[in-house]
DSSP file (Angstrom, degrees, kcal/mol; ACC not computed):
  #  RESIDUE AA STRUCTURE BP1 BP2  ACC     N-H-->O    O-->H-N    N-H-->O    O-->H-N    TCO  KAPPA ALPHA  PHI   PSI    X-CA   Y-CA   Z-CA
    1    1 A M              0   0    0      0, 0.0     2,-1.0     0, 0.0     3,-0.2   0.000 360.0 360.0 360.0 134.3 -199.5  139.9   36.6
    2    2 A R     >  +     0   0    0      1,-0.2     4,-1.0     2,-0.1     3,-0.3  -0.782 360.0 169.0-103.3  94.4 -201.4  139.2   39.8
    3    3 A I  H  > S+     0   0    0     -2,-1.0     4,-2.1     1,-0.2    -1,-0.2   0.824  74.9  64.0 -72.1 -32.2 -199.0  138.7   42.6
    4    4 A E  H  > S+     0   0    0      1,-0.2     4,-2.0     2,-0.2    -1,-0.2   0.835  97.7  55.9 -65.0 -30.5 -201.7  138.9   45.2
    5    5 A A  H  > S+     0   0    0     -3,-0.3     4,-2.1     2,-0.2    -1,-0.2   0.909 107.3  49.4 -65.4 -41.0 -203.4  135.8   43.8
    6    6 A Y  H  X S+     0   0    0     -4,-1.0     4,-2.4     1,-0.2    -2,-0.2   0.905 109.7  51.7 -62.9 -41.4 -200.1  133.9   44.3
    7    7 A N  H  X S+     0   0    0     -4,-2.1     4,-2.0     1,-0.2    -1,-0.2   0.873 107.9  52.1 -64.2 -36.9 -199.9  135.2   47.9
    8    8 A Q  H  X S+     0   0    0     -4,-2.0     4,-1.8     2,-0.2    -1,-0.2   0.904 110.4  47.7 -67.1 -40.6 -203.4  134.0   48.6
    9    9 A V  H  X S+     0   0    0     -4,-2.1     4,-1.8     1,-0.2    -2,-0.2   0.917 110.8  51.6 -65.1 -42.4 -202.7  130.5   47.4
   10   10 A A  H  X S+     0   0    0     -4,-2.4     4,-1.5     1,-0.2    -1,-0.2   0.872 107.9  52.5 -62.3 -37.1 -199.5  130.4   49.4
   11   11 A Q  H  X S+     0   0    0     -4,-2.0     4,-2.4     2,-0.2    -1,-0.2   0.870 104.7  56.1 -67.6 -36.3 -201.4  131.4   52.5
   12   12 A L  H  X S+     0   0    0     -4,-1.8     4,-1.8     1,-0.2    -2,-0.2   0.918 107.0  49.3 -61.1 -42.8 -203.9  128.6   51.9
   13   13 A Y  H  < S+     0   0    0     -4,-1.8    -1,-0.2     1,-0.2    -2,-0.2   0.850 112.2  48.8 -65.0 -33.5 -201.1  126.1   51.9
   14   14 A K  H >< S+     0   0    0     -4,-1.5     3,-0.7     1,-0.2    -2,-0.2   0.892 114.5  43.3 -73.4 -39.4 -199.7  127.5   55.1
   15   15 A T  H 3< S+     0   0    0     -4,-2.4    -2,-0.2     1,-0.2    -1,-0.2   0.724 106.3  61.0 -82.3 -21.1 -203.1  127.6   57.0
   16   16 A N  T 3<  +     0   0    0     -4,-1.8    -1,-0.2    -5,-0.2     2,-0.1   0.053  69.9 137.8 -96.5  26.8 -204.2  124.1   55.9
   17   17 A K    <   -     0   0    0     -3,-0.7     2,-0.1     1,-0.1    -3,-0.0  -0.463  56.7-113.6 -69.8 143.8 -201.4  122.1   57.5
   18   18 A T        -     0   0    0     -2,-0.1     3,-0.1     1,-0.1    -1,-0.1  -0.428  25.0-117.8 -77.9 151.7 -202.5  119.0   59.2
   19   19 A S        -     0   0    0      1,-0.2    -1,-0.1    -2,-0.1     0, 0.0  -0.276  54.0 -64.0 -77.3 174.6 -202.2  118.6   62.9
   20   20 A S        -     0   0    0      1,-0.1     2,-0.3    -2,-0.1    -1,-0.2  -0.270  55.0-142.3 -62.7 145.9 -200.1  115.9   64.3
   21   21 A T        -     0   0    0     -3,-0.1    -1,-0.1     0, 0.0    -3,-0.0  -0.740   8.1-155.3-108.0 157.5 -201.1  112.4   63.4
   22   22 A R        -     0   0    0     -2,-0.3     2,-0.0     0, 0.0     0, 0.0  -0.993  26.3-108.2-131.8 141.0 -201.0  109.3   65.6
   23   23 A P        -     0   0    0      0, 0.0     2,-0.1     0, 0.0     0, 0.0  -0.334  37.3-107.6 -68.8 148.2 -200.8  105.7   64.4
   24   24 A A        -     0   0    0      1,-0.1     2,-0.1     2,-0.1     5,-0.0  -0.461  34.9-113.5 -73.6 146.1 -203.9  103.6   64.8
   25   25 A S     >  -     0   0    0     -2,-0.1     4,-1.5     1,-0.1     3,-0.3  -0.370  26.1-110.1 -76.1 161.6 -203.7  100.9   67.4
   26   26 A A  H  > S+     0   0    0      1,-0.2     4,-0.9     2,-0.2    -1,-0.1   0.859 118.0  50.9 -62.7 -36.4 -203.8   97.3   66.4
   27   27 A S  H  4 S+     0   0    0      1,-0.2    -1,-0.2     2,-0.2     3,-0.1   0.817 108.8  51.4 -73.4 -28.5 -207.3   96.7   67.8
   28   28 A A  H  4 S+     0   0    0     -3,-0.3    -1,-0.2     1,-0.2    -2,-0.2   0.771 102.4  60.6 -77.7 -25.4 -208.7   99.7   66.0
   29   29 A M  H  < S-     0   0    0     -4,-1.5    -1,-0.2     1,-0.1    -2,-0.2   0.822  91.1-162.1 -73.6 -30.0 -207.3   98.6   62.6
   30   30 A G     <  -     0   0    0     -4,-0.9     2,-0.4    -3,-0.1    -1,-0.1  -0.142  17.6 -83.6  76.0-176.1 -209.3   95.4   62.6
   31   31 A R        -     0   0    0     -4,-0.1     2,-0.3     2,-0.0    -4,-0.0  -0.959  30.3-117.1-130.5 147.7 -208.6   92.3   60.5
   32   32 A D        -     0   0    0     -2,-0.4     2,-0.4     2,-0.0    -2,-0.0  -0.642  33.7-168.3 -80.5 140.3 -209.5   91.4   56.9
   33   33 A E        -     0   0    0     -2,-0.3     2,-0.5     2,-0.0    -2,-0.0  -0.975  12.3-158.3-131.3 146.3 -211.8   88.4   56.6
   34   34 A V        -     0   0    0     -2,-0.4     2,-0.5     2,-0.0    -2,-0.0  -0.990   5.4-166.3-123.2 129.5 -212.8   86.4   53.6
   35   35 A Q        -     0   0    0     -2,-0.5     2,-0.5     0, 0.0    -2,-0.0  -0.968   6.0-159.5-118.1 120.7 -215.9   84.2   53.7
   36   36 A I        -     0   0    0     -2,-0.5     5,-0.0     1,-0.1    -2,-0.0  -0.847  20.2-123.5-101.4 131.3 -216.3   81.7   50.9
   37   37 A S     >  -     0   0    0     -2,-0.5     4,-2.2     1,-0.1     5,-0.2  -0.175  23.8-110.2 -67.6 163.9 -219.8   80.4   50.2
   38   38 A S  H  > S+     0   0    0      1,-0.2     4,-2.6     2,-0.2     5,-0.2   0.862 121.4  55.2 -64.3 -34.3 -220.7   76.7   50.4
   39   39 A F  H  > S+     0   0    0      2,-0.2     4,-2.5     1,-0.2    -1,-0.2   0.913 107.4  49.8 -62.6 -42.0 -221.1   76.8   46.6
   40   40 A G  H  > S+     0   0    0      2,-0.2     4,-2.1     1,-0.2    -2,-0.2   0.893 111.2  48.2 -63.8 -40.7 -217.6   78.2   46.3
   41   41 A R  H  X S+     0   0    0     -4,-2.2     4,-2.1     2,-0.2    -2,-0.2   0.924 112.9  48.1 -65.4 -43.8 -216.1   75.5   48.5
   42   42 A D  H  X S+     0   0    0     -4,-2.6     4,-2.5     1,-0.2    -2,-0.2   0.889 110.1  53.0 -63.0 -38.7 -217.9   72.8   46.6
   43   43 A Y  H  X S+     0   0    0     -4,-2.5     4,-2.7     1,-0.2    -1,-0.2   0.914 108.7  49.1 -62.5 -43.4 -216.7   74.3   43.3
   44   44 A Q  H  X S+     0   0    0     -4,-2.1     4,-2.2     2,-0.2    -1,-0.2   0.889 111.1  49.9 -64.4 -39.3 -213.1   74.2   44.5
   45   45 A I  H  X S+     0   0    0     -4,-2.1     4,-2.2     2,-0.2    -2,-0.2   0.928 113.4  45.8 -64.4 -44.8 -213.4   70.6   45.6
   46   46 A A  H  X S+     0   0    0     -4,-2.5     4,-2.4     1,-0.2    -2,-0.2   0.902 111.8  51.7 -64.7 -41.2 -214.9   69.6   42.2
   47   47 A K  H  X S+     0   0    0     -4,-2.7     4,-2.0     1,-0.2    -1,-0.2   0.898 110.9  48.1 -62.7 -40.8 -212.2   71.6   40.4
   48   48 A K  H  X S+     0   0    0     -4,-2.2     4,-1.8     2,-0.2    -1,-0.2   0.898 110.7  51.2 -66.9 -40.5 -209.5   69.8   42.3
   49   49 A A  H  X S+     0   0    0     -4,-2.2     4,-1.2     1,-0.2    -2,-0.2   0.897 111.1  47.7 -64.6 -40.4 -211.0   66.4   41.7
   50   50 A V  H  < S+     0   0    0     -4,-2.4     3,-0.2     1,-0.2    -1,-0.2   0.895 110.5  52.1 -66.8 -39.6 -211.2   67.0   38.0
   51   51 A A  H  < S+     0   0    0     -4,-2.0    -1,-0.2     1,-0.2    -2,-0.2   0.849 112.5  45.3 -65.4 -33.5 -207.7   68.3   37.9
   52   52 A E  H  < S+     0   0    0     -4,-1.8    -1,-0.2    -5,-0.1    -2,-0.2   0.680  94.3  97.5 -83.9 -18.0 -206.4   65.2   39.6
   53   53 A A  S  < S-     0   0    0     -4,-1.2     2,-0.2    -3,-0.2    -3,-0.0  -0.396  81.0-111.1 -73.3 148.2 -208.5   62.8   37.5
   54   54 A S        -     0   0    0      1,-0.1    -1,-0.1     2,-0.1    -2,-0.1  -0.545  11.0-145.2 -77.8 142.6 -206.8   61.1   34.5
   55   55 A D  S    S+     0   0    0     -2,-0.2     2,-0.5     2,-0.0    -1,-0.1   0.643  83.6  72.3 -79.1 -14.8 -207.9   62.1   31.1
   56   56 A I  S    S-     0   0    0      4,-0.0     2,-1.1     3,-0.0    -2,-0.1  -0.887  76.2-141.8-108.3 127.2 -207.4   58.5   29.8
   57   57 A R     >  -     0   0    0     -2,-0.5     4,-2.1     1,-0.2     3,-0.4  -0.748  15.5-166.1 -87.5 100.2 -209.8   55.8   30.8
   58   58 A E  H  > S+     0   0    0     -2,-1.1     4,-2.5     1,-0.2     5,-0.2   0.826  82.9  56.6 -59.5 -36.3 -207.4   52.9   31.2
   59   59 A D  H  > S+     0   0    0      1,-0.2     4,-2.0     2,-0.2    -1,-0.2   0.906 109.3  45.7 -64.9 -40.8 -210.1   50.3   31.3
   60   60 A K  H  > S+     0   0    0     -3,-0.4     4,-2.6     2,-0.2     5,-0.2   0.895 112.3  51.5 -67.5 -40.1 -211.4   51.3   27.9
   61   61 A V  H  X S+     0   0    0     -4,-2.1     4,-2.5     1,-0.2    -2,-0.2   0.923 110.6  48.2 -63.0 -44.1 -207.9   51.5   26.4
   62   62 A A  H  X S+     0   0    0     -4,-2.5     4,-2.2     2,-0.2    -1,-0.2   0.902 112.2  49.5 -64.2 -41.0 -207.1   48.0   27.6
   63   63 A E  H  X S+     0   0    0     -4,-2.0     4,-2.0     2,-0.2    -2,-0.2   0.937 114.1  44.2 -63.2 -47.6 -210.4   46.7   26.2
   64   64 A M  H  X S+     0   0    0     -4,-2.6     4,-2.5     1,-0.2    -2,-0.2   0.877 112.5  53.1 -66.2 -37.5 -209.8   48.3   22.8
   65   65 A K  H  X S+     0   0    0     -4,-2.5     4,-2.6    -5,-0.2    -1,-0.2   0.916 109.3  47.8 -65.0 -43.3 -206.2   47.2   22.7
   66   66 A S  H  X S+     0   0    0     -4,-2.2     4,-1.5     1,-0.2     6,-0.2   0.894 113.1  48.4 -66.8 -38.0 -207.0   43.6   23.4
   67   67 A K  H  <>S+     0   0    0     -4,-2.0     5,-2.6     2,-0.2     6,-1.0   0.906 113.1  48.3 -65.8 -41.1 -209.7   43.6   20.7
   68   68 A Y  H ><5S+     0   0    0     -4,-2.5     3,-1.3     1,-0.2    -2,-0.2   0.914 111.3  49.0 -66.0 -43.5 -207.4   45.2   18.2
   69   69 A E  H 3<5S+     0   0    0     -4,-2.6    -1,-0.2     1,-0.3    -2,-0.2   0.803 112.8  47.4 -68.7 -28.4 -204.5   42.8   18.9
   70   70 A S  T 3<5S-     0   0    0     -4,-1.5    -1,-0.3    -5,-0.2    -2,-0.2   0.312 111.1-120.4 -93.7   9.7 -206.8   39.8   18.5
   71   71 A N  T < 5S+     0   0    0     -3,-1.3    -3,-0.2    -4,-0.1    -2,-0.1   0.788  83.2 118.3  55.6  30.8 -208.3   41.2   15.3
   72   72 A D      < +     0   0    0     -5,-2.6     2,-0.6    -6,-0.2    -4,-0.2   0.376  35.4 113.8-102.7   1.2 -211.7   41.1   17.0
   73   73 A Y        -     0   0    0     -6,-1.0     2,-0.4    -5,-0.1    -9,-0.0  -0.656  43.9-178.2 -81.2 117.1 -212.3   44.9   16.7
   74   74 A Q        -     0   0    0     -2,-0.6     2,-0.5     2,-0.0    -2,-0.0  -0.958  16.0-148.6-119.3 132.9 -215.2   45.6   14.4
   75   75 A V        -     0   0    0     -2,-0.4     2,-1.0     4,-0.0     3,-0.1  -0.883  13.4-137.1-102.1 126.0 -216.4   49.1   13.4
   76   76 A D     >  -     0   0    0     -2,-0.5     4,-2.6     1,-0.2     5,-0.2  -0.726  16.8-163.4 -79.6 105.3 -220.1   49.6   12.7
   77   77 A T  H  > S+     0   0    0     -2,-1.0     4,-2.6     1,-0.2     5,-0.2   0.839  85.5  53.3 -64.7 -34.0 -219.8   51.8    9.7
   78   78 A G  H  > S+     0   0    0      2,-0.2     4,-2.2     1,-0.2    -1,-0.2   0.924 111.7  44.9 -65.7 -44.0 -223.5   52.9    9.9
   79   79 A D  H  > S+     0   0    0      2,-0.2     4,-2.2     1,-0.2    -2,-0.2   0.906 113.9  50.5 -65.3 -41.9 -223.0   54.0   13.5
   80   80 A F  H  X S+     0   0    0     -4,-2.6     4,-2.2     1,-0.2    -2,-0.2   0.924 111.4  47.8 -61.5 -45.6 -219.7   55.7   12.7
   81   81 A A  H  X S+     0   0    0     -4,-2.6     4,-2.5     1,-0.2     5,-0.2   0.897 111.1  50.4 -64.9 -41.0 -221.3   57.6    9.7
   82   82 A S  H  X S+     0   0    0     -4,-2.2     4,-2.1     1,-0.2    -1,-0.2   0.904 112.5  46.6 -66.4 -39.4 -224.3   58.8   11.8
   83   83 A K  H  X S+     0   0    0     -4,-2.2     4,-2.2     2,-0.2    -1,-0.2   0.879 111.7  52.0 -67.6 -37.1 -222.1   60.1   14.6
   84   84 A L  H  X S+     0   0    0     -4,-2.2     4,-2.0     2,-0.2    -2,-0.2   0.921 111.9  45.6 -64.2 -44.4 -219.8   61.8   12.1
   85   85 A L  H  X S+     0   0    0     -4,-2.5     4,-2.5     2,-0.2    -2,-0.2   0.879 110.5  54.5 -66.1 -38.0 -222.8   63.5   10.4
   86   86 A E  H  X S+     0   0    0     -4,-2.1     4,-1.5     1,-0.2    -2,-0.2   0.925 110.5  45.3 -62.0 -44.8 -224.2   64.5   13.8
   87   87 A K  H  X>S+     0   0    0     -4,-2.2     5,-2.1     1,-0.2     4,-0.7   0.881 112.0  52.6 -65.6 -38.1 -220.9   66.2   14.8
   88   88 A Y  H ><5S+     0   0    0     -4,-2.0     3,-0.7     1,-0.2    -2,-0.2   0.902 108.7  49.7 -64.9 -40.8 -220.7   67.9   11.4
   89   89 A Q  H 3<5S+     0   0    0     -4,-2.5    -1,-0.2     1,-0.2    -2,-0.2   0.820 107.3  54.9 -68.3 -30.3 -224.3   69.3   11.8
   90   90 A M  H 3<5S-     0   0    0     -4,-1.5    -1,-0.2    -5,-0.2    -2,-0.2   0.642 115.3-118.0 -76.7 -13.6 -223.4   70.6   15.3
   91   91 A G  T <<5       0   0    0     -3,-0.7    -3,-0.2    -4,-0.7    -2,-0.1   0.676 360.0 360.0  86.3  18.2 -220.5   72.5   13.8
   92   92 A L      <       0   0    0     -5,-2.1    -4,-0.2     0, 0.0    -5,-0.1   0.428 360.0 360.0 -95.5 360.0 -217.8   70.6   15.8
């Protein structure tokens, strides 16, 4: 067993003690700043506008409802089938 190695390590801990510390002054610490690019600001504005927008287009709903209630609503089967096939081919 090497006791002298332990003593050398213990001496290192004794000699490497830090000197007294002093707190940094407020002016030396500085302030954190965040700068957001114009693209980032525009993105946030657009995101907020989309979030506030309604998912339902009330004018379209009212138009379709009035056509349905008056039995005037006609579905073009050819157009419907082509759109259905187009969506199927896209994998949606």
